[in-house]
C-alpha positions in Angstrom: 144.1 20.6 -192.8 144.3 20.2 -189.0 147.3 18.2 -187.7 146.8 15.5 -185.1 149.1 13.6 -182.7 148.0 10.2 -181.5 149.4 9.1 -178.2 148.4 5.4 -177.8 150.5 2.4 -176.8 148.2 -0.1 -178.5 149.4 0.2 -182.1 146.4 -1.6 -183.6 144.1 1.1 -182.0 146.5 3.9 -183.1 146.6 2.7 -186.7 142.8 2.4 -186.9 142.4 5.8 -185.4 145.0 7.2 -187.8 143.2 5.7 -190.8 139.8 7.2 -189.7 141.2 10.6 -188.9 142.9 10.9 -192.3 139.6 9.8 -193.9 137.9 12.6 -192.0 140.3 15.2 -193.3 142.9 15.4 -190.6 146.7 14.9 -191.1 148.2 12.6 -188.5 151.7 14.0 -187.8 152.7 11.2 -185.4 151.9 8.2 -183.4 153.6 8.1 -180.0 153.6 5.3 -177.4 155.2 7.2 -174.5 155.7 10.7 -173.0 159.1 11.0 -174.5 157.9 10.1 -178.0 154.9 12.4 -177.7 157.0 15.5 -176.7 159.5 14.8 -179.5 156.7 14.6 -182.1 154.9 17.7 -180.8 158.2 19.7 -180.9 158.8 18.6 -184.4 155.3 18.9 -185.9 153.3 21.3 -183.7 149.9 19.5 -183.8 146.6 21.3 -183.6 145.0 18.3 -181.7 146.1 15.3 -179.8 144.2 12.2 -178.7 145.9 10.7 -175.6 145.3 7.4 -173.9 145.5 7.7 -170.2 147.6 4.6 -169.5 150.7 4.2 -171.8 153.5 1.8 -172.3 156.2 1.8 -169.6 153.9 3.3 -167.0 153.6 6.8 -168.5 150.4 8.6 -167.8 148.4 10.5 -170.4 147.9 13.3 -167.9 151.7 13.8 -167.8 151.8 13.8 -171.6 149.0 16.5 -171.6 150.9 18.7 -169.1 154.1 18.4 -171.1 152.4 19.1 -174.4 150.7 22.2 -173.0 154.1 23.6 -172.0 155.2 23.6 -175.7 152.1 24.1 -177.7 148.4 25.1 -177.5 147.2 21.7 -178.7 143.6 20.7 -178.2 143.5 17.4 -176.2 141.0 14.6 -176.0 141.8 12.0 -173.3 140.9 8.4 -174.2 140.0 6.1 -171.3 138.0 3.1 -170.2 136.9 4.9 -167.1 134.3 7.6 -167.7 134.0 8.6 -164.1 137.4 10.2 -163.8 137.6 13.9 -163.0 140.3 15.1 -165.4 139.6 18.9 -165.4 142.9 19.6 -163.6 145.1 17.7 -166.0 145.2 19.9 -169.1 142.8 18.1 -171.4 139.8 19.5 -173.1 137.5 16.5 -173.6 137.2 12.8 -172.8 136.3 9.9 -175.1 135.2 6.8 -173.0 136.1 3.4 -174.5 134.6 1.8 -176.4 134.0 4.6 -178.9 133.7 4.8 -182.6 136.9 6.0 -184.3 134.8 8.4 -186.4 133.6 10.1 -183.2 137.1 11.4 -182.4 137.2 13.7 -185.5 133.7 15.0 -184.6 135.0 15.6 -181.0 137.8 17.8 -182.5 135.3 19.7 -184.5 133.2 20.3 -181.4 136.2 21.5 -179.5 137.2 23.9 -182.3 133.8 25.4 -182.5 133.5 25.8 -178.8 136.9 27.5 -178.6 136.2 29.8 -181.6 132.5 30.5 -181.3 131.7 29.6 -177.6 129.0 27.1 -178.8 128.4 24.3 -181.3 125.4 23.0 -183.2 127.0 19.6 -183.5 125.6 16.7 -181.5 128.1 15.1 -179.1 129.1 11.6 -179.8 127.8 9.0 -177.3 131.0 8.6 -175.3 132.3 12.2 -175.6 132.2 14.9 -173.0 134.0 18.3 -172.6 136.1 18.6 -169.5 137.8 22.0 -170.0 136.0 24.7 -168.0 136.8 27.2 -170.8 134.9 25.0 -173.4 132.0 23.9 -171.2 
């Protein structure tokens, strides 16, 4: 069962996402609201995937969280943002989910990322608000 870290400062969104991911067969190992919490959770649980909001509580940036996580683990990262036009290829993420998105699409995004990393292709259709941003997966 793949392990997932949720990095989201809006707890209502985080808990909805946690509920959906667990229903999709993922184990949520932590919900973090800041860079510090995300790093501590990743060090303790070594997640396979993370979904990271770009703008977090206390002014932390999801791009900083991604860089920090990549220093300690090979976690697959989906950025979550309200701005689909951002170029995030240099910030350590693998994919982007533009808000609003369906919670069920995040799990499918992780499956797409896994197939792309393992097989170099996928037969799965991309969710409406999902796009790969990592050059290695595209």
